[in-house]
C-alpha positions as CSV (number, residue, x, y, z in Angstrom):
1,M,58.1,-25.0,-13.9
2,R,55.9,-23.4,-11.3
3,D,56.7,-19.9,-10.0
4,L,57.2,-20.6,-6.3
5,A,57.4,-16.9,-5.4
6,Y,54.0,-16.4,-7.2
7,D,52.5,-19.4,-5.4
8,D,53.7,-18.1,-2.0
9,E,52.4,-14.6,-2.8
10,L,49.0,-16.1,-3.9
11,Q,48.7,-18.1,-0.7
12,A,49.4,-14.9,1.3
13,E,46.7,-13.1,-0.5
14,R,44.3,-15.9,-0.1
15,D,44.9,-15.8,3.7
16,Y,44.3,-12.1,3.7
17,V,41.1,-12.4,1.8
18,A,40.0,-15.2,4.0
19,D,40.6,-12.9,7.0
20,L,38.5,-10.2,5.3
21,Y,35.6,-12.6,4.9
22,A,35.9,-13.7,8.6
23,R,35.6,-10.0,9.6
24,L,32.6,-9.6,7.2
25,D,30.9,-12.6,8.9
26,T,31.6,-11.1,12.3
27,E,30.1,-7.7,11.2
28,R,27.1,-9.5,9.8
29,D,26.5,-11.5,12.9
30,R,26.8,-8.4,15.0
31,A,24.3,-6.5,12.9
32,K,21.9,-9.5,13.0
33,R,22.0,-9.6,16.8
34,R,21.4,-5.9,17.1
35,Y,18.5,-6.2,14.6
36,Q,16.9,-9.0,16.6
37,E,17.4,-7.1,19.9
38,A,15.8,-4.0,18.4
39,L,12.8,-6.1,17.3
40,R,12.4,-7.5,20.8
41,G,13.1,-4.2,22.5
42,P,10.5,-2.8,25.0
43,I,8.1,-0.2,23.7
44,D,6.2,2.3,25.8
45,K,2.7,1.6,24.5
46,M,1.5,5.0,25.5
47,D,4.4,6.8,23.7
48,G,4.4,6.6,19.9
49,G,7.8,8.2,19.9
50,T,9.5,5.0,21.2
51,L,7.8,3.0,18.5
52,V,9.0,5.4,15.8
53,A,12.5,5.3,17.2
54,R,12.4,1.5,17.3
55,D,11.2,1.3,13.7
56,A,13.9,3.7,12.5
57,E,16.6,1.5,14.2
58,V,15.2,-1.6,12.7
59,H,15.2,-0.1,9.2
60,A,18.8,1.2,9.6
61,L,20.0,-2.2,10.8
62,A,18.1,-4.0,7.9
63,K,19.9,-1.7,5.4
64,Q,23.3,-2.4,7.1
65,M,22.7,-6.2,6.9
66,A,21.7,-5.9,3.2
67,R,25.0,-4.0,2.5
68,L,27.0,-6.7,4.2
69,D,25.2,-9.4,2.4
70,V,25.9,-8.0,-1.1
71,A,29.6,-7.7,-0.2
72,D,29.9,-11.5,-0.2
73,H,30.4,-11.5,-4.0
74,G,33.8,-10.0,-4.9
75,L,34.4,-8.5,-1.5
76,C,38.0,-7.6,-2.3
77,F,39.1,-7.1,-5.9
78,G,42.6,-5.6,-5.7
79,R,45.5,-4.0,-4.0
80,L,47.5,-0.8,-4.3
81,D,51.2,-0.5,-3.3
82,S,52.5,3.0,-2.9
83,V,56.1,4.0,-3.6
84,S,56.5,4.6,0.1
85,G,55.7,1.0,0.9
86,E,52.1,1.3,2.1
87,R,49.6,-1.4,1.0
88,C,45.9,-0.7,0.5
89,Y,43.3,-3.4,-0.3
90,I,40.3,-2.2,-2.3
91,G,36.8,-3.7,-2.1
92,R,33.0,-3.2,-2.2
93,I,32.8,-2.0,1.4
94,G,35.2,-0.8,4.1
95,L,36.4,-3.0,6.9
96,L,38.3,-2.0,10.0
97,D,40.4,-3.8,12.6
98,E,38.8,-2.9,15.8
99,D,41.5,-4.6,17.9
100,N,44.3,-2.6,16.3
101,G,43.3,1.0,16.5
102,Y,40.7,0.7,13.8
103,E,43.3,0.2,11.2
104,T,41.8,0.0,7.7
105,K,41.8,-3.6,6.5
106,L,39.7,-3.0,3.4
107,L,39.0,0.3,1.7
108,D,35.7,1.1,0.2
109,W,36.1,1.7,-3.6
110,R,34.4,5.0,-3.3
111,A,36.9,6.4,-0.7
112,P,39.2,9.1,-2.0
113,A,42.3,7.0,-1.3
114,A,40.9,4.3,-3.6
115,R,40.8,6.5,-6.7
116,A,44.3,5.6,-7.8
117,F,43.3,2.0,-8.2
118,Y,41.2,3.2,-11.2
119,T,43.3,6.1,-12.6
120,A,47.0,5.3,-12.0
121,T,49.1,4.7,-15.2
122,G,52.7,4.3,-16.0
123,A,52.8,7.9,-17.2
124,H,50.9,9.1,-14.1
125,P,51.4,6.6,-11.3
126,E,49.9,9.0,-8.7
127,G,52.5,7.9,-6.1
128,M,51.8,4.2,-6.7
129,R,54.3,1.5,-7.5
130,R,52.0,-1.4,-8.3
131,R,48.3,-2.2,-8.9
132,R,47.3,-5.8,-8.2
133,Q,44.0,-7.2,-9.5
134,F,42.3,-10.2,-8.1
135,H,40.4,-12.9,-10.0
136,T,37.9,-14.5,-7.7
137,R,35.0,-17.0,-7.8
138,G,32.7,-16.7,-4.8
139,R,34.9,-16.4,-1.7
140,Q,37.9,-18.1,-3.4
141,L,40.8,-16.1,-4.8
142,L,41.9,-17.9,-8.0
143,D,44.8,-15.8,-9.1
144,F,46.0,-12.2,-9.5
145,T,47.8,-10.0,-12.1
146,D,50.2,-7.2,-11.4
147,E,50.9,-3.9,-13.1
148,V,54.2,-2.3,-12.0
149,F,54.4,1.4,-12.8
150,G,57.4,3.3,-13.7
151,Q,57.8,3.4,-17.5
152,I,56.7,6.4,-19.4
153,G,53.9,5.6,-21.9
154,E,52.8,2.4,-20.0
155,E,49.1,2.2,-19.9
156,R,46.8,0.4,-17.6
157,G,46.6,-3.4,-18.2
158,D,43.4,-4.6,-19.6
159,A,43.3,-8.3,-18.6
160,A,40.5,-7.8,-16.0
161,L,38.6,-5.5,-18.3
162,L,38.7,-7.8,-21.3
163,A,37.7,-10.8,-19.1
164,A,34.7,-8.8,-18.0
165,V,33.6,-7.6,-21.5
166,N,34.1,-11.0,-23.1
167,A,32.2,-12.9,-20.4
168,P,28.7,-14.2,-21.4
169,R,25.9,-11.9,-20.4
170,G,23.5,-13.1,-17.8
171,E,20.1,-11.8,-16.8
172,G,20.6,-8.1,-16.0
173,M,23.4,-5.6,-16.0
174,R,26.4,-6.2,-13.8
175,D,28.3,-3.7,-11.8
176,I,31.8,-2.7,-13.0
177,V,33.2,-1.8,-9.6
178,A,36.3,-3.9,-10.1
179,T,37.1,-2.6,-13.7
180,I,36.1,1.0,-13.7
181,Q,38.2,2.9,-16.3
182,A,39.9,6.3,-15.8
183,E,37.4,8.2,-17.9
184,Q,34.5,6.6,-16.2
185,D,36.0,7.2,-12.7
186,A,36.4,10.9,-13.4
187,I,32.6,11.1,-14.1
188,I,31.6,8.9,-11.2
189,R,33.6,11.1,-8.7
190,L,32.8,14.4,-10.4
191,D,32.2,17.1,-7.7
192,H,29.3,19.0,-9.3
193,P,26.1,19.9,-7.4
194,G,23.9,20.5,-10.4
195,V,23.2,18.6,-13.5
196,T,25.9,16.3,-15.0
197,V,25.3,15.2,-18.6
198,I,27.0,12.0,-19.7
199,E,26.9,11.4,-23.4
200,G,28.3,8.3,-25.2
201,G,27.6,6.1,-28.0
202,P,26.5,2.4,-27.7
203,G,28.5,0.3,-25.3
204,T,30.4,3.1,-23.7
205,G,29.0,2.2,-20.2
206,K,27.2,5.5,-19.7
207,T,24.3,3.8,-17.8
208,V,26.5,1.8,-15.5
209,V,28.7,4.8,-14.9
210,A,25.6,6.8,-13.9
211,L,24.5,4.1,-11.4
212,H,28.0,3.9,-9.9
213,R,27.9,7.7,-9.6
214,V,24.7,7.3,-7.6
215,A,26.5,4.8,-5.3
216,Y,29.3,7.3,-4.9
217,L,26.9,10.2,-4.1
218,L,25.2,8.0,-1.5
219,Y,28.6,7.3,0.0
220,T,29.6,11.0,0.2
221,Q,26.2,12.5,1.0
222,R,24.3,9.6,2.6
223,K,22.3,11.5,5.1
224,R,20.7,13.9,2.6
225,M,20.3,11.3,-0.2
226,E,18.8,8.6,2.0
227,R,16.3,11.0,3.5
228,H,14.9,12.0,0.1
229,G,15.8,8.9,-2.0
230,I,17.0,8.6,-5.6
231,L,14.8,8.5,-8.7
232,V,16.1,6.5,-11.7
233,V,14.1,7.1,-15.0
234,G,14.5,4.6,-17.8
235,P,12.8,4.1,-21.2
236,S,11.0,0.9,-20.5
237,P,10.2,-1.7,-17.8
238,A,12.5,-4.2,-19.5
239,F,15.4,-1.7,-19.2
240,L,14.7,-1.0,-15.6
241,E,14.6,-4.7,-14.9
242,H,17.9,-5.0,-16.7
243,I,19.7,-2.3,-14.6
244,G,17.8,-3.0,-11.4
245,R,20.4,-5.2,-9.8
246,V,23.4,-2.8,-10.1
247,L,22.7,-0.5,-7.2
248,P,21.6,-3.4,-4.8
249,S,24.8,-5.2,-5.7
250,L,26.6,-2.1,-4.5
251,G,24.6,-2.1,-1.3
252,E,22.2,0.7,-2.1
253,S,18.4,0.3,-2.0
254,D,16.7,3.8,-1.4
255,V,16.0,4.0,-5.1
256,V,12.8,4.4,-7.1
257,F,12.8,3.1,-10.7
258,T,10.3,4.5,-13.1
259,T,9.6,5.2,-16.8
260,P,8.1,8.4,-18.2
261,G,4.8,6.5,-18.5
262,D,4.7,6.1,-14.8
263,F,5.5,9.7,-13.7
264,V,2.0,10.0,-12.1
265,P,1.4,7.6,-9.3
266,G,-1.4,5.1,-10.1
267,L,-0.8,5.3,-13.9
268,R,1.1,2.9,-15.9
269,V,1.1,4.0,-19.6
270,T,3.0,2.4,-22.5
271,A,1.0,3.5,-25.6
272,E,2.6,6.1,-27.8
273,D,1.2,8.9,-30.0
274,T,2.1,9.4,-33.6
275,P,5.2,11.6,-34.0
276,D,3.2,14.7,-34.9
277,V,0.9,14.4,-31.9
278,A,3.8,13.5,-29.6
279,R,5.7,16.7,-30.8
280,L,2.6,18.8,-30.0
281,K,2.1,17.4,-26.5
282,G,5.8,17.5,-25.7
283,S,6.4,21.1,-26.5
284,L,6.1,24.0,-24.0
285,G,3.4,25.4,-26.2
286,I,0.9,22.9,-24.7
287,L,1.1,24.9,-21.5
288,D,-0.9,27.7,-23.0
289,V,-3.5,25.1,-24.2
290,L,-3.8,23.6,-20.7
291,T,-4.1,27.0,-19.1
292,A,-6.8,28.0,-21.6
293,A,-8.6,24.7,-21.2
294,V,-8.9,25.3,-17.4
295,A,-10.0,28.9,-17.9
296,D,-12.6,27.7,-20.4
297,R,-14.3,25.7,-17.7
298,Q,-14.8,28.9,-15.6
299,R,-18.0,29.9,-17.4
300,L,-20.5,32.7,-17.4
301,P,-24.2,31.8,-17.8
302,G,-25.8,32.6,-21.1
303,E,-29.1,33.1,-19.3
304,P,-29.6,33.8,-15.5
305,L,-29.6,30.6,-13.4
306,T,-32.6,30.4,-11.1
307,I,-32.2,29.3,-7.5
308,G,-35.4,28.6,-5.6
309,L,-35.2,29.2,-1.8
310,T,-37.9,28.8,0.8
311,D,-39.0,32.4,0.9
312,V,-37.6,33.8,-2.3
313,T,-36.2,33.0,-5.7
314,V,-32.8,34.5,-6.7
315,R,-30.8,34.3,-9.9
316,I,-27.1,34.1,-10.8
317,D,-26.6,36.4,-13.8
318,A,-23.6,36.9,-16.0
319,E,-22.6,40.1,-14.2
320,T,-22.5,38.3,-10.8
321,A,-20.6,35.3,-12.2
322,E,-18.1,37.6,-14.0
323,W,-17.4,39.5,-10.7
324,A,-17.0,36.2,-8.9
325,R,-14.7,34.8,-11.6
326,E,-12.4,37.8,-11.6
327,E,-12.1,37.7,-7.8
328,A,-11.4,34.0,-7.8
329,R,-8.8,34.3,-10.6
330,S,-7.1,37.2,-8.8
331,T,-6.3,34.9,-5.8
332,G,-3.7,33.1,-7.9
333,L,-4.9,29.8,-6.5
334,P,-5.3,26.7,-8.6
335,H,-8.7,26.2,-10.1
336,N,-10.2,23.9,-7.5
337,E,-8.9,25.9,-4.6
338,A,-10.1,29.2,-6.2
339,R,-13.7,27.8,-6.4
340,T,-14.1,28.7,-2.7
341,K,-13.6,32.4,-3.5
342,F,-16.0,32.1,-6.5
343,R,-18.6,30.6,-4.3
344,E,-18.2,33.2,-1.5
345,I,-18.8,36.1,-4.0
346,V,-21.8,34.4,-5.5
347,E,-23.3,33.6,-2.1
348,Y,-22.7,37.2,-1.0
349,V,-24.6,38.6,-3.9
350,L,-27.5,36.1,-3.7
351,T,-27.9,36.6,0.1
352,E,-27.8,40.4,-0.2
353,R,-30.5,40.3,-2.9
354,A,-32.6,37.8,-1.0
355,I,-32.5,39.7,2.3
356,A,-33.4,43.0,0.5
357,R,-36.5,41.3,-1.0
358,I,-37.5,39.4,2.1
359,G,-37.0,42.3,4.5
360,R,-38.5,45.0,2.2
361,G,-40.5,47.4,4.2
362,W,-39.3,46.4,7.7
363,L,-35.6,45.5,7.7
364,T,-32.8,48.1,7.3
365,R,-29.0,47.7,7.1
366,D,-28.8,49.5,10.4
367,D,-30.3,46.4,12.0
368,R,-27.1,44.5,11.5
369,G,-27.9,41.7,14.0
370,A,-31.1,40.7,12.2
371,W,-29.5,41.2,8.8
372,E,-26.6,38.8,9.6
373,E,-28.9,36.3,11.3
374,M,-31.0,36.1,8.1
375,R,-27.8,35.8,6.1
376,K,-26.7,32.8,8.1
377,G,-30.0,31.1,7.5
378,L,-29.8,31.7,3.8
379,L,-26.3,30.5,3.6
380,R,-27.3,27.2,5.3
381,E,-30.1,26.8,2.8
382,L,-27.9,27.6,-0.2
383,R,-25.3,25.1,0.7
384,D,-27.9,22.3,0.7
385,N,-29.7,23.6,-2.4
386,A,-29.5,21.2,-5.4
387,Q,-30.1,24.1,-7.9
388,F,-27.3,26.2,-6.3
389,I,-24.8,23.3,-6.3
390,A,-25.7,22.4,-9.9
391,A,-25.1,26.1,-10.9
392,L,-21.7,26.1,-9.2
393,D,-20.7,22.9,-10.9
394,A,-21.8,24.4,-14.3
395,L,-20.0,27.7,-13.8
396,W,-16.9,26.6,-11.8
397,P,-16.8,22.7,-11.7
398,L,-14.4,20.7,-9.5
399,L,-12.1,19.0,-12.0
400,T,-9.5,16.2,-12.0
401,P,-6.6,16.1,-14.5
402,E,-8.2,13.1,-16.1
403,T,-11.7,14.5,-16.6
404,L,-10.4,17.8,-17.9
405,L,-8.0,16.3,-20.4
406,K,-10.4,13.6,-21.6
407,S,-13.2,16.2,-22.2
408,L,-10.7,18.5,-24.0
409,Y,-9.7,15.7,-26.4
410,E,-13.3,14.7,-27.1
411,S,-14.7,18.1,-27.9
412,P,-13.8,20.1,-31.0
413,E,-15.4,23.2,-29.4
414,R,-13.2,22.9,-26.3
415,L,-10.1,22.3,-28.4
416,E,-10.8,25.4,-30.4
417,A,-11.5,27.5,-27.3
418,A,-8.2,26.4,-25.8
419,G,-6.3,27.2,-29.0
420,A,-5.3,23.6,-29.5
421,D,-4.3,21.9,-32.8
422,R,-7.0,19.7,-34.2
423,L,-4.5,16.8,-34.3
424,L,-5.2,16.4,-30.5
425,R,-8.8,15.4,-31.2
426,R,-9.8,11.9,-30.0
427,A,-13.4,11.1,-30.5
428,D,-13.7,8.6,-27.6
429,G,-10.8,10.1,-25.4
430,G,-8.9,6.9,-26.1
431,A,-6.3,5.3,-23.9
432,W,-3.7,7.5,-22.2
433,T,-0.4,7.8,-24.0
434,V,3.1,8.4,-22.6
435,S,2.9,12.0,-24.0
436,D,-0.3,12.5,-21.9
437,V,1.4,11.8,-18.6
438,P,3.3,15.1,-18.2
439,L,0.2,16.9,-19.2
440,L,-1.8,15.1,-16.4
441,D,1.0,16.0,-14.0
442,E,0.9,19.6,-15.0
443,L,-2.8,19.7,-14.5
444,V,-2.3,18.6,-10.9
445,D,-0.7,22.0,-10.2
446,L,-3.1,24.0,-12.4
447,L,-6.2,22.4,-10.8
448,G,-4.9,22.0,-7.2
449,R,-6.6,20.1,-4.5
450,D,-10.3,19.8,-3.8
451,R,-10.9,21.7,-0.6
452,A,-14.1,19.8,-0.1
453,A,-12.2,16.5,-0.1
454,D,-9.8,18.0,2.5
455,Q,-12.7,19.1,4.7
456,A,-14.2,15.6,4.4
457,A,-10.9,14.1,5.5
458,E,-10.8,16.5,8.5
459,K,-14.4,15.6,9.3
460,E,-13.4,11.9,9.3
461,R,-10.5,12.6,11.6
462,Q,-12.8,14.5,13.9
463,A,-15.2,11.6,13.9
464,E,-12.4,9.3,14.9
465,A,-11.5,11.6,17.8
466,D,-15.2,11.7,18.8
467,Y,-15.3,7.9,18.8
468,A,-12.2,7.8,20.9
469,A,-13.8,10.3,23.3
470,G,-16.7,7.9,23.6
471,V,-14.4,5.0,24.4
472,L,-12.8,7.1,27.2
473,D,-16.3,8.1,28.5
474,M,-17.2,4.4,28.7
475,M,-14.0,3.7,30.6
476,L,-14.6,6.6,33.0
477,A,-18.2,5.3,33.6
478,R,-16.7,2.1,35.0
479,E,-14.9,4.1,37.7
480,D,-17.0,2.6,40.5
481,M,-15.7,-0.9,39.6
482,M,-12.1,0.0,40.4
483,D,-10.3,-0.4,43.7
484,D,-9.2,2.8,45.3
485,E,-5.5,1.9,45.1
486,D,-5.9,1.2,41.4
487,H,-7.9,4.3,40.7
488,L,-5.9,5.5,37.6
489,L,-8.2,6.7,34.9
490,A,-7.6,6.3,31.2
491,S,-8.0,10.1,30.9
492,D,-5.0,10.5,33.2
493,V,-2.6,9.0,30.6
494,I,-4.1,9.6,27.2
495,G,-6.5,12.1,25.6
496,A,-9.1,11.5,22.9
497,E,-7.0,12.8,20.0
498,D,-4.0,10.7,21.1
499,L,-6.2,7.6,21.3
500,A,-7.6,8.4,17.8
501,E,-4.0,8.5,16.5
502,R,-3.6,4.9,17.8
503,F,-6.3,3.9,15.3
504,E,-4.3,5.2,12.4
505,Q,-2.1,2.8,10.6
506,R,1.6,3.7,11.0
507,D,3.5,4.2,7.8
508,I,6.3,1.7,8.0
509,R,7.2,1.7,4.3
510,D,10.8,2.6,3.4
511,V,11.8,5.8,1.6
512,A,11.5,4.2,-1.9
513,E,8.0,2.9,-1.3
514,R,6.7,6.1,0.1
515,A,8.4,8.2,-2.6
516,A,7.0,6.1,-5.4
517,A,3.4,6.5,-4.1
518,D,3.6,10.3,-3.6
519,R,3.3,12.6,-6.5
520,D,4.6,15.5,-4.4
521,W,7.7,13.7,-3.1
522,T,11.0,15.5,-3.8
523,Y,14.1,13.4,-4.4
524,G,17.7,14.0,-3.4
525,H,19.0,13.1,-6.9
526,V,17.6,12.0,-10.2
527,V,19.2,9.8,-12.9
528,V,17.6,10.1,-16.3
529,D,18.7,7.4,-18.8
530,E,18.0,7.6,-22.6
531,A,17.4,11.3,-21.8
532,Q,17.4,12.3,-25.4
533,E,13.9,10.8,-25.7
534,L,12.4,13.1,-23.1
535,S,10.3,16.1,-24.2
536,E,10.2,19.6,-22.8
537,M,7.1,18.7,-20.8
538,D,8.8,15.6,-19.4
539,W,11.6,17.8,-18.1
540,R,9.1,20.0,-16.3
541,V,7.9,16.9,-14.4
542,L,11.4,15.9,-13.4
543,M,12.4,19.4,-12.3
544,R,9.4,19.5,-10.0
545,R,10.5,16.1,-8.5
546,C,14.0,17.5,-7.6
547,P,14.0,21.2,-6.5
548,A,17.7,20.9,-5.7
549,R,18.3,20.3,-9.4
550,S,20.7,17.4,-8.7
551,F,20.7,15.2,-11.8
552,T,22.8,12.7,-13.7
553,V,21.6,12.8,-17.3
554,V,22.6,10.0,-19.6
555,G,22.0,9.8,-23.3
556,D,23.1,9.8,-26.9
557,L,21.6,12.4,-29.2
558,A,22.4,10.2,-32.2
559,Q,20.0,7.5,-30.9
560,R,17.0,9.9,-30.5
561,R,13.8,8.4,-31.9
562,S,11.2,10.6,-30.2
563,A,9.9,13.5,-32.3
564,A,9.6,15.5,-29.1
565,G,13.0,14.6,-27.8
566,A,16.2,16.6,-27.5
567,T,18.2,17.9,-30.5
568,S,20.6,19.5,-28.1
569,W,21.2,19.3,-24.3
570,A,21.1,23.1,-24.0
571,E,17.6,23.4,-25.3
572,M,16.3,21.1,-22.7
573,L,18.4,22.2,-19.7
574,D,19.0,25.9,-20.0
575,P,15.4,26.9,-19.2
576,H,15.8,25.1,-15.9
577,V,19.4,25.1,-14.9
578,P,21.2,27.9,-16.8
579,G,24.9,27.7,-16.0
580,R,24.4,24.8,-13.6
581,W,25.0,21.8,-15.9
582,V,28.2,20.3,-17.2
583,Y,28.9,18.0,-20.1
584,R,31.1,14.9,-20.1
585,S,31.5,12.3,-22.9
586,L,32.6,8.7,-23.0
587,S,34.5,7.6,-26.1
588,V,35.4,3.9,-25.6
589,N,32.9,1.2,-26.6
590,Y,33.3,-1.7,-24.1
591,R,30.3,-3.7,-25.4
592,T,30.3,-3.8,-29.2
593,P,33.1,-5.6,-31.0
594,A,35.0,-3.7,-33.7
595,E,33.5,-5.9,-36.4
596,I,29.9,-5.0,-35.5
597,M,30.7,-1.4,-34.8
598,A,32.1,-1.0,-38.3
599,V,28.7,-1.9,-39.7
600,A,26.8,0.4,-37.3
601,A,29.3,3.3,-37.9
602,A,28.5,3.2,-41.6
603,L,24.8,3.7,-40.8
604,L,25.6,6.4,-38.3
605,A,27.5,8.3,-40.9
606,E,24.4,8.3,-43.1
607,F,21.9,9.8,-40.7
608,A,24.2,11.6,-38.2
609,P,27.3,12.5,-40.2
610,G,28.6,14.9,-37.6
611,V,28.7,12.2,-34.8
612,Q,31.9,10.3,-34.1
613,P,31.2,6.6,-33.2
614,P,32.9,5.3,-30.1
615,D,36.1,3.2,-30.5
616,S,35.6,-0.4,-29.7
617,V,38.0,-1.8,-27.0
618,R,38.2,-5.2,-28.7
619,A,37.7,-7.3,-31.8
620,N,36.4,-10.8,-31.4
621,G,36.9,-12.4,-34.8
622,F,33.1,-12.9,-35.5
623,R,32.1,-11.1,-38.7
624,P,28.5,-10.0,-38.7
625,W,26.5,-11.6,-41.5
626,S,23.3,-11.2,-43.5
627,R,21.0,-13.6,-45.4
628,R,18.1,-12.9,-47.7
629,V,15.0,-15.0,-47.0
630,G,11.5,-15.2,-48.5
631,D,8.4,-14.5,-46.4
632,A,7.7,-18.3,-46.2
633,D,11.2,-19.0,-44.9
634,L,11.5,-16.2,-42.3
635,A,10.0,-18.1,-39.3
636,E,12.3,-21.1,-40.0
637,A,15.4,-18.8,-40.2
638,I,14.5,-17.2,-36.9
639,G,14.0,-20.6,-35.4
640,D,17.4,-21.7,-36.6
641,F,19.1,-18.7,-34.9
642,E,17.3,-19.4,-31.7
643,R,18.2,-23.0,-31.6
644,D,21.9,-22.3,-32.4
645,E,22.0,-19.7,-29.6
646,A,20.2,-21.9,-27.1
647,A,23.2,-24.3,-27.4
648,R,25.6,-21.5,-26.4
649,E,26.2,-19.8,-23.1
650,G,24.8,-16.3,-22.8
651,T,21.7,-14.4,-24.0
652,S,20.2,-13.6,-27.4
653,V,17.3,-11.6,-28.9
654,V,15.5,-11.2,-32.3
655,I,14.8,-7.6,-33.1
656,G,12.5,-6.5,-35.9
657,P,9.9,-3.9,-36.8
658,P,6.5,-4.0,-35.1
659,G,4.2,-6.7,-36.5
660,V,6.9,-9.2,-37.4
661,P,6.1,-12.4,-35.3
662,G,8.8,-13.5,-32.9
663,T,10.6,-10.2,-32.8
664,V,11.1,-7.4,-30.3
665,P,10.8,-3.8,-31.5
666,P,14.1,-1.9,-31.4
667,S,12.6,0.7,-29.0
668,E,12.2,-2.1,-26.4
669,T,15.9,-3.0,-26.5
670,K,17.3,0.4,-25.8
671,G,20.0,0.2,-23.2
672,L,20.0,-3.6,-23.2
673,E,22.7,-5.9,-24.3
674,F,22.8,-9.5,-25.5
675,D,25.6,-11.9,-26.5
676,A,23.9,-12.5,-29.9
677,V,21.4,-10.4,-31.9
678,L,19.4,-11.2,-35.0
679,V,18.0,-8.2,-36.8
680,V,15.0,-8.9,-39.0
681,A,13.8,-6.8,-42.0
682,P,16.2,-3.8,-41.6
683,E,14.7,-2.4,-44.8
684,R,11.4,-2.0,-43.1
685,I,12.9,-0.4,-40.0
686,L,14.7,2.1,-42.2
687,A,11.5,2.9,-44.0
688,E,10.4,5.1,-41.1
689,G,12.9,7.7,-42.1
690,P,15.3,9.4,-39.6
691,R,13.5,7.8,-36.7
692,G,13.9,4.4,-38.3
693,A,17.6,4.9,-38.9
694,A,18.1,5.7,-35.2
695,E,16.1,2.5,-34.3
696,L,18.2,0.3,-36.7
697,Y,21.4,1.8,-35.2
698,V,20.1,0.8,-31.7
699,A,19.3,-2.7,-33.0
700,L,22.7,-3.2,-34.6
701,T,24.6,-2.2,-31.4
702,R,22.9,-4.5,-28.9
703,A,25.3,-7.4,-29.5
704,T,28.4,-8.1,-27.4
705,Q,29.6,-11.1,-29.6
706,R,27.6,-12.1,-32.6
707,L,25.2,-10.2,-35.0
708,G,23.1,-11.6,-37.9
709,V,20.7,-9.9,-40.2
710,L,17.7,-11.4,-42.2
711,H,16.3,-9.3,-45.0
712,E,13.3,-10.0,-47.3
713,G,13.9,-7.2,-49.8
714,P,17.3,-6.0,-51.1
715,L,19.8,-5.4,-48.4
716,P,20.1,-1.6,-47.7
717,A,23.3,-0.2,-49.2
718,V,24.3,1.2,-45.8
719,L,24.7,-2.4,-44.5
720,A,27.0,-3.5,-47.3
721,G,29.7,-4.3,-44.6
722,L,27.8,-7.4,-43.6
723,A,29.1,-10.7,-44.9
724,D,26.8,-12.7,-47.1
725,A,26.0,-15.8,-45.2
726,D,25.0,-17.7,-48.3
727,T,28.4,-17.2,-50.0
728,E,30.8,-16.9,-47.1
729,G,29.1,-18.7,-44.2
730,A,27.8,-17.2,-41.1
């Protein structure tokens, strides 16, 4: 028998949700009209300010339309009823009733008043009587479930949560805005201005919590955050693609996604060093090596360097170069910028000596005018003298991070002079590795800018102004062709420099695009995922990118595979933010079924006995299995798995050690999740020692439903909890 009261209530809720969508459509149409009007708006062609203002308005309206567009899916996902009789509908965005005193029709999930939707329980109802959760498809409300508070010990119902975690995975991570749990909500809304560390085992939702925290911070601090943008750092391009839809689905787009191999704009690095080399490059000890390597390029001549001028020959000796070097170093400027002081001292000494020799017998220092005039001529000659330029380049060369680091790796002598370990030696320089990237970034600050390049840019700007002045002169020369009443000259409304600016291309990129291309950009907030993999040098890069030290750090020390990574959060963070970081942990596994987690937990107990595995929120009845196969049968067994999973809804992956055809290395699946996972050759993964154990732990915990293992040698004892597929069936 149908519940007529429920049907009536469901229809009433459907009507309410339909009204919300009507209001959303109205808001979207209004934003679209304003956007089109802004595009068509008049612009004072002689006033760049109006163009800038127009562009700013267009960008703001474009963002508003994007936020309204993403709200279409799951606009409203629930309702709160207070004990005082008030009702509050919770959704992705806020909507107001403009015709009724701007009454709230839909409350943004990030608003303080919406918190109880995620945290209220029977034991702590927070003034609420009921929580209603909607089940929707597109714009249609299918049904709802109610939780009525009031009984001590009653916990939050988990129907919506279980539906979400049991649903087949699609392409990419989904937001959890409708099913945020209390321990997650506490972290998302945490009011801490410094660094927040979120640690949790596999499947605890730490990544998605961090992304929802970003959305919350943008809601509460939008002006500051949007001006500087958000940086999200992940372990791999595949991971960034996996999580890349979460923030846009929450209406946020001012975000730059990057990996540690992309920290330096223009570089995309994926190659890795051996563990020993990665450890050397990742430690702070490499700073002394880099500093010494730069100093080693500030040389003294073994023999005096001869500079032939028109009337005299002069020499740069070791004493002169040493004086110039000390003066240049004492400026405290980076290497390339300090070269100007080095050059000035050398030029002073050479011109003094040249004048004394040329003017011997007739010129005295009392004749300052003649002395200085002769100096000016000598300086002009020196600055065009090939021998002098070559000498400067030999004694104090202009360097780029790439040329310095490559020459350091290639030269045993330079490595020794810099006090570097011989393990860093690479005969041909080789391809850059991920561990090289923070070193290259550090060298940007140690070397500084090339003043000559700045001067060339300024010279180019001056040339543009001169060209513009010529254009104005041409226009003025045509004065006699104008009627008297139209006699308004170009120079009356615009100057040469202003006209030159019109030739420059205006930067119409959004914040994220500009930030990604600018090494010196500073962000409003930084999210670091799989943070246990980052080295001390990686952290120096990130701290430079965010002077405000506003971070959300996500990781699991038990999953660390990098030899240069963190063994504790304090060792990485205390040097940068002592007393300004807080630690929060997540203990519930929403992804991995209990059957799979039991197998993974046995492995965890072997290589990280002090770490408590997260508790799985569900069991699904699928026991993970193993099968032994010969080398000749491996490809066929993998094919069987792939064909079986292709017939099912959801996603799957085959994970194996590098070199096994048809598999993905465990490191490339960090942070990802799949409905079904096949792990190949676990014995070979484990053979890499502690790093291999961590990688196998990652591989075993990627599955949300089904896990299988193919092994060629004996099954490692730590995986004894797997069912034998040959005897029990998979």
